[in-house]
Structures are given as C-alpha cells and as structure tokens.
C-alpha positions as CSV (number, residue, x, y, z in Angstrom):
1,X,73.1,22.0,117.9
2,X,72.7,22.5,114.2
3,X,69.8,25.0,114.9
4,X,72.0,27.0,117.2
5,X,74.7,27.0,114.5
6,X,72.3,28.2,111.9
7,X,71.0,31.0,114.2
8,X,74.6,32.1,114.9
9,X,75.5,32.1,111.1
10,X,72.4,34.2,110.3
11,X,73.2,36.6,113.0
12,X,76.8,36.9,111.9
13,X,75.7,37.4,108.3
14,X,73.3,40.1,109.3
15,X,76.0,42.0,111.2
16,X,78.5,41.5,108.3
17,X,75.9,42.8,105.8
18,X,75.6,46.0,107.8
19,X,79.4,46.3,108.1
20,X,80.0,45.7,104.4
21,X,77.3,48.1,103.2
22,X,78.8,50.9,105.3
23,X,82.4,50.1,104.4
24,X,81.8,50.5,100.6
25,X,84.9,49.5,98.6
26,X,87.5,50.7,101.1
27,X,89.4,47.4,100.6
28,X,89.8,47.3,96.9
29,X,91.7,44.0,97.0
30,X,88.7,42.1,98.4
31,X,88.7,38.5,99.8
32,X,91.0,35.9,98.3
33,X,89.8,32.4,98.0
34,X,93.0,31.3,99.7
35,X,91.4,32.6,102.9
36,X,88.9,29.7,102.7
37,X,91.4,26.9,102.1
38,X,91.7,25.7,105.7
39,X,88.2,26.5,106.9
40,X,85.4,24.0,107.6
41,X,82.4,24.0,105.3
42,X,80.3,25.7,107.9
43,X,82.9,28.4,108.5
44,X,83.2,29.0,104.7
45,X,79.4,29.5,104.5
46,X,79.5,31.9,107.5
47,X,82.4,33.8,105.9
48,X,81.0,34.2,102.4
49,X,77.3,34.2,103.1
50,X,77.2,38.0,103.6
51,X,78.5,38.5,100.1
52,X,75.7,36.5,98.6
53,X,73.1,38.3,100.8
54,X,74.4,41.6,99.6
55,X,74.4,40.4,96.0
56,X,70.8,39.3,96.3
57,X,69.9,42.8,97.5
58,X,71.7,44.4,94.6
59,X,70.7,42.1,91.7
60,X,67.7,40.1,92.8
61,X,69.1,36.6,92.5
62,X,68.4,34.4,95.5
63,X,71.4,34.2,97.8
64,X,70.6,30.6,98.5
65,X,70.9,29.7,94.9
66,X,74.1,31.6,94.2
67,X,75.6,30.3,97.4
68,X,74.7,26.7,96.5
69,X,76.3,27.3,93.0
70,X,79.4,28.6,94.8
71,X,79.6,25.5,97.0
72,X,79.0,23.1,94.1
73,X,81.2,24.8,91.5
74,X,84.2,25.6,93.8
75,X,84.0,23.0,96.5
76,X,83.5,25.6,99.2
77,X,86.0,27.9,97.6
78,X,88.8,25.2,97.7
79,X,88.9,24.1,94.1
80,X,92.0,24.6,92.0
81,X,90.2,27.3,90.0
82,X,89.0,29.2,93.1
83,X,92.4,29.0,94.8
84,X,94.4,30.1,91.7
85,X,92.0,32.5,90.0
86,X,89.4,33.5,92.6
87,X,86.9,32.1,90.1
88,X,84.3,30.4,92.3
89,X,81.7,29.6,89.6
90,X,83.8,28.1,86.8
91,X,83.2,31.1,84.6
92,X,84.9,30.4,81.3
93,X,86.5,33.0,79.1
94,X,83.6,32.8,76.6
95,X,80.1,32.0,77.9
96,X,77.4,31.1,75.4
97,X,79.0,33.6,72.9
98,X,77.7,36.4,75.2
99,X,78.9,39.7,76.5
100,X,76.8,41.5,79.1
101,X,76.8,44.7,81.0
102,X,78.2,44.8,84.6
103,X,81.0,42.2,84.0
104,X,83.7,42.5,86.7
105,X,86.2,40.6,84.6
106,X,89.0,42.6,83.0
107,X,88.7,40.8,79.7
108,X,92.3,39.6,79.8
109,X,93.2,37.6,82.9
110,X,92.9,33.9,82.3
111,X,93.6,30.6,84.0
112,X,93.8,27.5,81.8
113,X,92.9,24.1,83.2
114,X,91.4,20.7,82.3
115,X,87.7,20.2,83.1
116,X,84.9,17.7,82.6
117,X,82.0,18.5,80.3
118,X,78.9,16.4,79.8
119,X,78.6,15.8,76.0
120,X,76.5,13.2,74.2
121,X,75.5,11.6,77.5
122,X,79.0,11.1,78.8
123,X,81.7,13.2,80.5
124,X,84.7,14.1,78.4
125,X,87.9,15.9,79.4
126,X,88.6,19.3,77.8
127,X,91.1,22.1,78.3
128,X,89.5,25.5,78.7
129,X,90.4,29.1,79.5
130,X,88.7,30.4,82.6
131,X,88.3,33.9,83.9
132,X,90.8,35.1,86.6
133,X,89.6,37.6,89.1
134,X,91.5,39.8,91.6
135,X,89.1,38.8,94.4
136,X,86.1,36.6,95.2
137,X,83.7,39.5,95.2
138,X,84.5,40.2,91.5
139,X,83.7,36.6,90.7
140,X,80.3,36.9,92.4
141,X,79.6,40.2,90.7
142,X,80.5,38.8,87.3
143,X,78.4,35.6,87.8
144,X,75.3,37.6,88.7
145,X,75.8,40.1,85.8
146,X,76.0,37.1,83.5
147,X,72.9,35.4,84.9
148,X,71.0,38.7,84.6
149,X,72.3,39.9,81.3
150,X,73.2,36.9,79.1
151,X,71.1,36.6,75.9
152,X,69.9,33.7,73.8
153,X,69.1,35.4,70.6
154,X,66.8,38.3,71.5
155,X,65.6,36.9,74.8
156,X,67.4,36.8,78.1
157,X,68.9,33.4,78.6
158,X,67.7,33.2,82.3
159,X,64.5,35.1,82.0
160,X,62.5,35.1,85.2
161,X,65.5,34.6,87.5
162,X,65.6,38.1,88.8
163,X,63.2,38.4,91.7
164,X,62.3,34.7,91.7
165,X,61.7,33.7,95.3
166,X,61.3,29.9,94.8
167,X,64.7,28.3,94.9
168,X,63.6,25.2,93.0
169,X,62.2,27.4,90.2
170,X,65.3,29.6,90.1
171,X,67.6,26.6,89.9
172,X,65.5,25.1,87.0
173,X,65.6,28.5,85.2
174,X,69.4,28.4,85.4
175,X,69.6,24.8,84.2
176,X,67.1,25.4,81.4
177,X,69.1,28.4,80.3
178,X,72.1,26.2,79.6
179,X,74.3,27.2,82.5
180,X,75.4,23.6,83.3
181,X,75.9,20.5,81.3
182,X,75.5,18.1,84.2
183,X,72.1,16.2,84.0
184,X,71.6,16.3,87.7
185,X,72.6,19.9,88.3
186,X,69.2,20.9,89.6
187,X,69.1,18.0,92.1
188,X,72.7,18.8,93.3
189,X,71.9,22.5,94.0
190,X,68.6,21.8,95.7
191,X,70.3,19.2,97.9
192,X,72.9,21.8,99.0
193,X,70.2,24.4,99.7
194,X,68.2,21.9,101.8
195,X,71.3,20.5,103.6
196,X,72.4,23.9,104.8
197,X,68.9,25.4,105.0
198,X,70.2,28.3,102.9
C-alpha cells in the first residue's frame, strides 16, 4: 500500500541520515545524477530524501519544499541539466545579480542549454549558462545557500524562509522573492508536496 511505502521511505531516510552524518565527507565525489536515471519516481525520492532532510537540519529550509523543487526543476533528477551538470535546481551562472556566502559552485564550471522563461505573459526560448557541479550534494548546498543568502537591495530576497514550518508559506516566500517565472509555480510545488506527502 502507499502508506506502507511511505513508512518504509521514512524509515530508510532516517537510517540514511544517521549513516550520512557519521560518514562526514569520506566520499568527496558524492552522488551523480546519472545514478537516478533508471529509478522510479518513488525510488528517486527514497534515494535523495536523506540529503534534503540533512540540508533542512543544517540550514533551516523545509526538506519538503527543497525536495519538491528538486522534483519539479529536474524531473526527479532526470533532466538534461541534472544528468549532464548535476544541477538539480536549474541554477544559472548569474542569479538576480547576487553572490552569497556558502556557495558550493566553483565559479567556473558551466553548462549551456536552451530553456523556457516566462516573460510578458508568455514563454520564450532563451539560451543560458547554468552552473555545473561535481555532485548532487553540491547542487543542494548551493541552492540552499542562495535561498538563505541572496539579497534584494539591503534585504534578504527570501526573508522568512529559514525556520518556516508551513510549506505553503515557504513556497510563497520563494515565489515572491522572484525564484521562478512560472505563474503557477506555487501550485505546482504544493501539488508535489501533497502528492508524495513530503
């Protein structure tokens, strides 16, 4: 049953969190998105869920929200950008003209590709440079560092996100901060969170 599956996933995630926190960074290579290519959606969630739980403990962004962004932005880690650049959030070279502390990106490695942006109430194709990471963990770290440190003038772009325990409010903070151009971004993320009971 689905309830049994969720219970098993949560148990596996708890065990993996314990394993990962005791292991430290022994494996500096980290997980490659290519490892997700042939997995089912449920298996992907089970495999990466532990990373988002650990990230929440470290930075204070709800694991359910970051995991939903991962699912939406990378198609369960199977998008071209994820597979070729370990970039599971669509993080571009330049983001809102910001730099921030804690970035895991080396500042040099790039992957160029066409993407769709929502501009003037329609989607248009643009070619953009995206960040390339050595592993999925670095993509997650960089994404969280951005959400916690990006500025809009003298105020944090996503003020109130850290420590927010209401996923709907957290997703709205991300949208209101300008993270995504899609007009239905909030609804898409909330739907994923509710579908998987993240």
